[in-house]
N, C-alpha and C positions, 0 to 999 in steps of 0.2 A: 503494499499500499504505500503511494506517495501522498505526503501531507500537503495540503493546498497552502497558498500564501496568506498571511493575516494582515490586519492593520496593525500599526505600531502600537506597542504598549505605552500606557501612561507612565512615564519615567519617574514621576514623583511619588507614585503608589504603585509599584509594579506587581507586588504580590496580591494586594487587594483587587487590582485589575484583573489578575488571572482568575481569582475566585469569582469575580462579578461575571466574567465570560462563561465560566463553568456553570454557575448558578443559572444564568439565562439559558444556556443550552438545555439543561436538565429540567427547567421549569415546566411542570404540567405533564411530564412523562412518568409512566410507570416503571420503565427501565430504559437504559441508554447503553449504547455500545461505546468501547474505548475509542474506536475510530471516530465516532461523532464528537466526543469530547476533544480529542487531539485536533480534529479539523476546525474546532472553534478558536484554536490558537494559530494553527498553520505551521509551516516548516521553513519560512524564510529565515527565521532565527531559531535555531534549535534549542536555545536556552529556556524560553518559556515553556516549550513542550516538555523539556527535561524537568522542569519543576513540578509538572502534574503528578507522575508517579512518586517523586520525592515528598510532595505535600500529602499525597494519599497514605504513605507509609507512616507519616506523622499522625494521621487523623484516626479516628475510631475505626475506619475501614480496615486497618491492619489487623484487626481481630478476626477477619474472614479467613479460614483455613487456605494456605497457599497463596494468599493475595500478596503477601511481602515478597514472595519469591517471583511473582509474575512482574511486580514493579521492579524488582532487582534486575530482571532480564531486560525489561524496557530501558532502564537507566544505562545499562551496560551497552545495549545496542544504539542508543542515541549518542552516547558519549564517545563510542568507537567511531562512529560516522563523523562526529565534530573533529576527532583527532586526525582522520585521513582528509578532511577537507571537502567533504560531499557538500553539493549545493542544496540538494533536496532530500528530505529525510525519508527513508524507506523503512517499514516495519512489516514483519510477516502477519499474514491474515489471521493465522490461529491465535494471535495475541490481540490484535485489534478487533476481532469479532466477539470478544468476551464481553459480557454485559453486566451492569451494575444496577442494582435497585435504585430507582429515582429517589425514594424516601430516605434511604441511607445516605445517598451521595449528598442530598441537600442538608442532612443533618450533620454530615462531616464538614461541609463547607462552613455552616454555621458556627461550629465549634473552632474553626480556624480563623474566623473573623477578627477576633481581638488580638491573637498573636500576630497576624498579618499586618494590622494597623500599627502595632507597637513596633514591628521591623521596619515598615515603611517609613516610619517617623525618624528612623536612626540611620538609615543608609544614606551615603552621599560619596561623592568622588574623593578618595583619598588613598594614600600609598599605592597610586595607580601603577606603580612598577610592579606590583604583584599580580596585575590582571593583564600584562603584556608577556610576550615571548621573552625568555623561555618558561617563565613562572606560570603563564597561562597553560602551557603543556603539562606542567606539573599538576596543577589543578584539574585539568581534564582527566589526566591519568588517575588521579586519586578518586574521582567521580566514577571512572570505569571500573576501578578495584572495589569501590563500594558496591556497585551494582553486581559485580561477580559474586561477592561473598554474601549478599543478602539471603539468597536461597539457603545457604548454610546457617546463617545467623537466626533464620526464622525458628529454629529449634531452641534458641536461647532467649528468654524474655527480655523485652525492651531493647535489645541490640539493634534490631532492624529499624526501630522508630529512631534511635539515636543516629544510625547511618543515614536514615532519610532526612533528618534535620541537618546533618552534615552536608548532604548533597544539596539541600535547599540553600544553605548559606553559601556553598561554593558557586553554584549556579547563579545565585543572586549577585554575588561579587562580579561575575563575568557580565552580567546584564548591566549594572549600574557602575562598573569600574571602582569598586570599593575594595581595596586590598586588605584592610582591616578584617572585613567580613570573610574574606578568603583564608586568612590565618585563623580565625575562629572556626571556620568549617574544618580546617585540618586538624585543629585541637580535638574537635568532636569525633574525627576519625580515630585518634589515638584513644580517646575515651572509650569508644565502642569496642575497639580492639582489646583494650585492658578488661572491660566488662566480660567480653566473649572469652577471653583467656581464662580469667578467674572462674567464671561458670563452667567452663569445660573442665577446669581442674576439679572443681567440686563434684561434677558428674562422675568423672574418673574415679574419684575417692569413693563414691557410693558403690561402684562395682569392683573395687579393688579386693 
């Protein structure tokens, strides 16, 4: 599936704007496909599309079995295409045809409203050296890594959500050229790795 071209996001409130578009798209629907949701943002800029599965993992939707794994695969596919410089986003039909319940999606968007507003009020252009090459490639590579490990971390409580928040921060840093947010995102990747490692050790101890 190729994603269509969107209108530009509101740069003063990028996360809230993404939530607005998703809400408008799912309004009045009993269920909605991932393809329809992603098309509401388009593929001219990969970053807003990347933020959809990242935000979803942070939301209550992450409680749906295997949902975090699907989001992780989406994040990995999108970030990989960003790294190789594709002009238009392609995603496999078996992922984009998956459907979400409209009521659950609207509830998840509502839960994200306040955090989105808080984040939008604090992002701005700063430390922009961390949003340009070669640091930009490092951020994109970390996003790819987060997506790849999410299916594994779904077995460990909370780690997928921490990874999703990290991806959201790193993607947002690329969108608004805020290097400080990129550094914070990398810090959350380290935190998720520590939590996952500790939890894995605890599980191994139970079976020792």
